[in-house]
N, C-alpha and C positions, 0 to 999 in steps of 0.2 A: 614631490614626484620622484626625486632622486632616492629618497629613503625607501619609497615603495619598490623601486627597481632592485635595491640592495636586498630586499626581503624575497626577491624572486617572483613577485607578482606580475602577471601579464595584464596590463591595464589598457583599455581603450581610452586614449587621451581626450577625445572629444566628449565622451559621456562618463568618464571615470568609472567604467565597469570592469570588474574583475573577470576577464575572459575565461580564465581557467575554471573559476567557480561556476560561471554560467554554463560552460561546456559540460562540467561534471553533473550539474543539475539537469540539463537537457538529456544526457545519456541515462541518468537514473530514472527520469520520468518515462523515457522510451522503454526501458527495461521492465519497469512495473506494468506498463501498458500491455506488454507482451503477455505477462502472466495473467493480467485481468482478462484479456481477450481469450486466452487459453481456457480459463475457468468458465467464461461465458459459453464458449463452444461446448464444453463438456456438459454444462448444466442443461443446455438445450437438447443435447443428445441423450442424456441420462436422467432427465427430470422424473421419468416414470419408473425408474429402477426402484426395486424394493430396498429397504434398509439392509437386508442380508446381502443383496447383490453388491451394494456399495461397500459394505464391510469386507466381502470376499475380494473385491478389487484391491482395496488397501492392503489386505492380508497378503495377497500374492506379491504386491510390490515390496512389502516388508520382508517377505521370505527371500525375494531376489536380492535385496540390499543387505540382508542379515541384521537389520535393525529397523526401528520405526522411521519411516521417511518423514522429512519435514513437510509441513503443509505446502511450502513453495516448491518442493520437489515433485508434488503430486498433481497431475492433471485433474482439475476439479477440486483441488484442496479446499478452497474457500466454500464452494457449494456443499461439499461433504461435511465440513466443520459446522456449517450453518444448520444442516439437517439434524446433526446429532448434538448440537449445543456446545461445540468447541472441539479443537483438535486433540486436547488431552483426553477427552472422553472417548474419542474414536480409538485412541491408543489403548485405553483400558478395555474397551469392548472387544478388541482383537487380541488382547493378552500381551501387549507390548508396553515397554517402559516409555512414558511420554518424553518428548524432546522439547528443549527450550525453543521458543519461536521469536524471542525478542531480537535475535541477531541473524535473522534469515538472510539479510542482504550481504552477510559475510560468508555464507556457505559456498562451496565450490560450484554447485549447480547454478546459483545466482551469478557468481563471478564470471562464469563462462558466457552466460547470456549478455552480461554487461560488456564483456570484451567484444562480443559480436556486434552489439549495438554501437559501441565506440567506433568500430571499423566502418560500419554503415554510415554513421554520422559524419565521419571525416570524408568519406566518398561523396556524400550528398553536399557537404559544404564546398568541396572542390568543384563540383558540377555547378553549384549556384554561382560561384565566383567566375566560372567560365561563361555562364549566361550573362552575368553582369558586364563582362568585357564586350560581349557581342552586342549588347544593347547600349553601349556607351554613347551612341549618337543621339539617343533620346534626350529631350530637354531634362536637365537635371532636376529642376523643381518638380516637374510632373512625375518623374520616376520616383523621387523620394516620397512624394505625397502618397502615391499609390502603395508603395512599400510600407509606409508607416500605417496606413489604414488597414492593410492586410495583417500586419503584425499586431496591431491593436485588437482587431477582431479575434485573432487566434489566441492572444493572451487572455482576453476576456472569456473565451470559451474554456480555456484551461482552468482559469480561476473558478469559474462557475462549476465545472465538472469536479474539481478538487473539493470545493466547498460542499457540494452535494454529497460526494463520497464520504467526507468527514462527518457530516451531519447524519447520514444514514448509518455509518459505522457506530457512532456514539449512541444513536437511538437503539440499534440492535443490541449493543452491549448491555443496555439497561433492560431490554424487553425480550431477550432471546429465550427466557424461561417462561414467558407468558403462555397461557393455554391457547389452543386453537380458537376457542370462542372469543377470548380477549383480543387476539390479533384481528379476527374478522370484524369485531365490533369497532376496532380502531379504523379499519379500512372503510367501513360504512360511514362512520362519523366524519372522516376526512373527505369523503366523497359527497356528503350531503349538500354542501354549498356550491357545488359545481353544476353547470348546465350541460355537461357532457361526460362521457365515460372518462374517469381520471387516468392520466398517464402515470407511469411509475415515478416520474420526476415530480409529481404533484402530491405524493403521499410518502411521508417519512417511513423509511424501512421497507418500502415496497419491493425492492429487489430481493431482499432476504425473505420477506413474507411469501412472495411468489415462488421462491425455491422450496419453501416448506410445503406448499399446497399443490405444486406441479404446474405453475404457470400463472400469469397475471389475469388472463381472461377467466380462468377457472376460479381464481381467488375472488374476483368481483362477483361471479355468480354465486359462490358459496356464502359470500357476505350479504347477499340480498340486495346488491346495488341494481337499481332499475336499468334494464338493457333496452336500447333503442330497437325499433322493429327490424332494422336492417343489420343489426349486430350479429356476428357469427357466434352462436352459442356452443359451449363445450358439448361433446358427445355424452350419451348416457354412460358409456363405458368409462370415460374420464371422470365423470361425477361419482360413479360407484366406487372406482379405485381410490379417489380422494377421500371419500367417506370411510372406506375400509381402513385407510391409513390413519385417519382421525380417530377412529375407534381403537386402533392398536395403540396410538400414543396416549389416549385417555386411559386405557387399561394399564399401560406401563406406568403412567403417573400414579394411578391408584395403588398399584403394587408397590411402588416406591414409598408411598405414604404408610403402607401397612407393614413394611419391613423395618 
């Protein structure tokens, strides 16, 4: 333990936990969660935008910065990259030089958000310590048991969410160039063994596929997944727009083969 202190590590003696490392990990997870939530909000608001509208949005941001923005600097960056098959392709389509994305966590935009999350985290920890003092009269065993159960459930949720995100990302990296027909066949095949409409958590790559077609409900309809009588069906306008985009992607793919 003495040697560990000399190295400057802040350790919890009872659990032998590197507190500094744990704190850094918590702040990093919170920071990435902010960007994921921001992307999800953008995707919901702009899922029906045309390809040209999305490219115009990125082009305006690029003109404002005087360079191609990083994906992490762009509201809806992941959604847009998924639509076009990668952030480098987005850059080429608007006539900008692609930027490296492997060190997004070191860009100034990310660092500012990380600093904000670090301040919030410290404030929340101080508040938790204050509540702990106020509840010091509770039986210690009962208090620790409830805290441990809550912490264990929260940890399990984070692990499951992270594992699902990693699995979905890996699947999409392998299948992002699949045709619309191949993706819809995948959705229908994965839904076949279920007795209910599948959730996005039950089909690999569902979030990415839903982004391409304009929503999960619309994706299920286009894939031919049987809908319950009480299910809310997509509107005819949504269906027509989705098929128009599918035709446009098919034509673009055919043109690419012929050039």
